[in-house]
N, C-alpha and C positions, 0 to 999 in steps of 0.2 A: 504493500499499499504506500502511495506516495504521501510524504509528510510536508508537502509544500503546495502552494497555489500561485498561478501566474495569471494576472489580470492585464488584459491588453486595453489601452485606451486609444480611441481614435479622433483625430481632428480631421473632418472631411475637407474642410477648406484648403488646408495645406497638405492633404494626404499624408498625415503624420501619424505614426504609431509610437506610443510610449508604454512603459510596463512597470508593474509593481510585482515584486517577487516576495511572497509571504511565506515564512517558516518560523516556527517556534515563537510566535507573537512578535516577530521582528520583520520589518519591510525594507527592501532596497529598491529604489526606483531606477529605472534606465531611461535617460533621455526624455525628461519630463518637459511638458508644454509650459507656456509663460504663466498660466493661471494654475496655481498649486492647489486650489480648493478641492478638485476631485480626488487627488491623492490623500489629502487629510481625511476626507470622508471615507475613503476605502479603508485606511488604517483604523479610524474610529469604529467603523462598522465591524471590524475584526478584532477590536480591543487589542490593536498592535501598535508598536512604535516604529516610525520611520528612522532607521539608523543610519542609512547610507543613500547617497545619490550618485550614479555612475553616468558620466558623460563619455559617450563613445569617441567624441571629437568636437571641436568648436563648431557648431552648426552654422550653415550659411542661410538656410531658408526659414528658420523661425528662432525665436528667443526662448531660451530655457530658464526655468525658475530655480536652478540649482542653488544659486547664492541665497535667495530668499528663503528657501527651505532650510538650508544650513543655519541661517540666522534665526528663524522662527522656531525650529524644533530641535536644533543642535545636531542635525545629521551630518555625517562626515561626507564631503564630496570627494569622489574617486575619479581621477583623470590621469591620462599619461603625462609623465614628467615632461615629455617633449612639447607639450602645449605651451609650457611657460605661463600657466594661469596666474592672473593678478589677484585671485581670491584665495582664501585659506583652502588647502586641498591635501589629500593623501595620494602620493604617486601610486598608480595602478597600472602596471606594465607586465609584460611577458613573465609568467611564473608566479605573479603575485595572486594571493587568494583572499576571499572573504568567507568566513565560516559563520553560516547562519544557524547552525545547529540542527538537530534531527537528521544528521547526515548529509545536509545540503550545503554545497560549497559553490562559490562563484569564482572563476579563474579568468584572468586576462590573457588574451593572445594579441600580439602586435600584427595588425592587418592593414598596413598601409596600401593606398591606391586611390581611394577617393581624397584622402588627404594624408600627409606624411605622418600624422600623429594619431591615426585611427586605431581603435582597439575593438576587438570583439570579446564577448563574455560567454564563457561556456558554464552552464549549470549542470553540476553533477549531483547525484543522489546516491549515497552509500558507494561511491567509487566508480559509478556508471554514468557516462555523459547522457544527458537527457535533452537538452535544448541548447541553442546558441543564439545570442542577441547580436546581430550583425551590423547594427547601425546602418551607415551608408555604404558599406563595403559590398555585401551580398543582398540583393533584393530578390523578390519572387519574380523570376523571369529575367533578370538583368543583374548588373553590378553597378556600383556608383560611378558617376562621371568623374574623369581625372583632371578637369580643367578649371577647378575653381580656386586653386591655391597658388596661382602665379602672382597675385597682387594682394594676398590677404594672410594673416596669421603669422605667428612668430617664425614658423617654419614654412618657407614659400619653396615650391617646387614646380618644375615645368610639367606640362600635361604628359608629354612622352615618357618622362622619368616616372611619374606616378602610374601611368598605364603599365609600364613594365613591372612596378611594384605590385600593382593589382593582379598581374598574371601569376606572380609567385605567391601572393597572399591567398589566392583562391586555390591554387594547386598544392602548395606545400602546407597550408594551415588548415583552411576550411574543408577542402574536399577530402582530407584524411580523416575527418570525424566519421563515426558510424553512420550508415545510410539511414537509420531510423531516428537520428538526432533532429529534433524540430528547429526550424529556422524562423526566428522572429526578427523581421527587419524594422528599420525606423520609418520607412515610407512605403506607400503603395501606389497604385495607378493614379496619375494626375500630378505626381511630384516632378519638379524640374531637376532633381538630383540624379536622374538617370533618363534614359530615352525610351525604354519599352517595358515599363514595370507592369506586372500583372495586377489584376484587381483582387486577387487572393491576398489574405492578410497573414497567412503562414504557409509553410511547406516543410519539407524534410530535405536533408543533405541528399539523400538518394533520388528524390524526385527532381531536385534542381540538377544533379549531375545528368540526369536523362533529358530534361526539357529546356534548361537554360542555355541560350545560344552562347553565352560567354564561358560556360564550363565545358564546352565540347573540345574534342582533341584537336589541337591546332598548334602551329609554331608561335613562339613568342611574338615574332615579327607580324604574323597574321592577326593575332589577338590585339596587338597595338593598333594596327590599321583599323580593324573592325570596331574597336572601342572609341577611337577618336572621331570616326565619321558620323555625322547626322546627329550630334548631340543638340539639345534644345538651347535657346537663347539664355544668357545669364542676365537675371534682373539686376537693376542697379543697386538694390538693397543687399544683395548677397555678401559683398566684402564688409559692409557696415555690420551685419549681423555676426559675422565671424569675430570681429573686433569686439563687439558688444558681449558676446558669450565668453570670450577669453577674459574679459573684464569682470562679468557678473552684472546683470541688469538690476535696475532698482525694483523695489517691491510692487507687484502688480497693481493692487487695490489703491495704493498711495499714488502711484504714477497716474492712474486714471483719474483720481480725485484732483490731481493739479491741472488737468486740462480745463481751460478757460471756457466755460459755457456762457455764451453770449445772449443778448436779447433776440427775440424773434425778428426775423428780416434784417438783421444787422447788415450794414453796407460796408464791406471791406475796402481798404485803400486800393486805388488803382495800381495795377501792375502785380499784384500778389497772386499766388496760385490759389485757385478755389476748386475743391473737389466737391462736385454736386452728386450726392449719392441717391437722388430720386430717380423713380422710373422715367424713361425717355418721353413718355406722353406728357408728364408734368413739366419736364424741362423745356419741351418744344413750345408749350403755352407761355411760360415766363421763366427767365432765368437771368442771373446777374452777368454782366459783361465779362467775357473771357472765362467763365466757369467751364470746367472740364466735367463731362457727364459720365462719371464712372459709377454706374448703377450698383446698389447693394445686391450682391450675388454671391455664389459659392466661392468664386475666385477673387473677390474684391481686394483682399490684402495683397495676393500676388501682383495684381495689376497696379495696385497703388504703389507697390515698391518697384514696379517696372517703369512707371511713367514719371514718378516724383523721385528725384535724387535725395539721398540722406542728408545732403548739405543744404536742402531748401526747407523753408517753413511754409506752411499752407493752412488754409481755412478748410473746414469740412462742414457740409450742411446736409440736412434731411428733411423729409416732409413731416415728421413728427418726433417727439422726444424719445420714444422707444427705439425707432430706427437710428437716431442719431448716436444713442448709447451703444447700439450694436456695431455701428461703423467705428467708433472710438475703440471698443474692445477688439475689433478685427485689426485695426492699425497697430494696437498694442502687441498683437501676436508676433509682429515683426519689428517691434521697437519703435514704431512710427508715431506713437502717441507723443513722443518727446518732441516732435517737430510741429505739432498742431498749434497754430497761432491763436485759434479760436474755433469754437463749434457752436452751430446755431440751427434752429428750425427756420425754414423758409417757405412762406405761404403766399408771398406777394404776387400780384397779377400784373404788375406795371413794368416788369423787366423786358428783356429782349425776347424776341420770338424766333423759332426756327421754321424753315419751310418743311412741309411734309413731302416725302418721296412719292412721286407719282409713277406707279409701276406701269401703267399702260402707255404713258407718254415715253418712258424709257424704252420699252419694247419696241415702240414704232421706229425709233432711231437712236440706238446706243452711241453712235458715233458723234451725237450732238452734245455728249457729256465727257468730261475727264473723269476716268474711273480710277479710284485709288483702292487698291487691295492691301489691307493692313495685316494680313496673316503673316505668320513667321515663315522663315526660310524652309524649315522642315516640312511645312503644309504646302508650299508652292513648288516643291522640287519636281512634281509631276505635272506642272503646267498650271496656267492661270485659268480662272473661270471665264474671264474676258481677255482675248489676245491683247487688246489695246491698253489693258490696264497698267498702272504704275504700281510697282509693289514696294511699299515702304512699311516694314514691320511696326506694330504699334509701340513697342518699347523705344524706337528710334524716331518716331514721328515729330516729336516737339523740336528735335534738333535738325530734322531734314524737311520741314514743311516748305522750306524755300524752293525745293525742287519741283514743286507742283505748279504747273502753269495756270494762269488766271483767266484765260481767254473764254472758257466754257464753264457751265455749271459743273460742279464737282459732286460726284456720287461716291460714297465711301461704303466698302463692304468688308466683312470678315468671313468666318466660317458658318455662323449660326445667328448672328444679330447682337450679341452682347457687347462685344468689343467696338462695333462700328459706332455706337453712341458716343463713346469716348473719343474715337478717332475723328469723327466728323466735328465734334465740339472743339477739339484741338486745332483743326484746320480753320474752322469758323473764326476762332480768335484772331488769327493772322490775316484773315482775308477781307477784313473791313467792309461788311455788308455784301460781299460776293455770294452768290447762291452756293451753299454747301448742304447736300442732302445725305441723310442717313438711310441706307437701303434696309437696314434692320433685318428682320426675319424674312424679308422678301427674297434674300439671297438664296434661300433654299429652293426656290422655283427655278433657278437658273443653273444650278449644279448638275 
């Protein structure tokens, strides 16, 4: 009988998995999210104490609560010494162990590849390996991308160097574990930390050896080539989060409370970045000049950190107080609550208006429009929806809007309609009254 429990927590917005390992009334967390409350509730429900937090590496795509948990409940933070963490920690490197009692031990193995300082954690029970928490090294159906640590972290490494490390980490460390060892990754489908993650939330070493493209038999050179090709874009916030996680983020609730909530229909000063999180229908009727219509959705935080740089301050608005609080909390998951200049509810009807896309007029003569495709490179590699379209990915649009000619009305599209609201509003800001149209969900009729 197993004398331990593994609880997986999922953040769908960031496709992030974190874990609580419970044994003998003691809990160790692995890669916790920004809000520590669910972990406190888990420990309380099991009348257990959180004694440790393990960070598999300094994360690029979300902010961890490891420092806050340490300060609140006294848990030891375990991380590789190679991270050079700025917070109090216990080095946890190859060969180091945590004994949880009841025959349960957690052992660190050095598995560089996604980052130079990545570790994986093997859970053994009475001497038998049962599970491995692989962080961003091994995913279900994929391995971690090796191109995020060229400009961030204490240890910086070139992508080819890390790709070679990944080849050896998978083959010499992870694939040598027993086939029935359960694999628990830090991310699932939808994460930008890999390119083809499965939507499964766990697997086994044996299953991954059979089905994961990156674990098939190949030369090191072939592995490096395959791993480096077709990786997704790198959001602007990724290096910022690596640095913030290395330092340790401020307490979640206290940081949220510091966000300045302003009066309804506040008028920001000209030239500031405004993120309008309302539905596009409301934005079209009335919006503040220059506001970017990044609608509240499942990937709001990812696109916020892709459009807005971490060195920019911004305002955020929503249609009601509940949604506004949601947007602030989503921003906090990537540490972006720290750059909010002010947050407010917007209901005014006297703002700027946007033209509605006329599908039938467009169908009659697409050549009468400048079409801007804001999908990412990985989405357009098999061709454009419209041959005449200009492709500028949304994360690059603010910097490249000058490449779009102004002679015709501009029509903006993405893959399904969510991103085009943001894209068209970014272009509209720079086009001074020129007709800019959001194709929105109508794009699905042309694909």
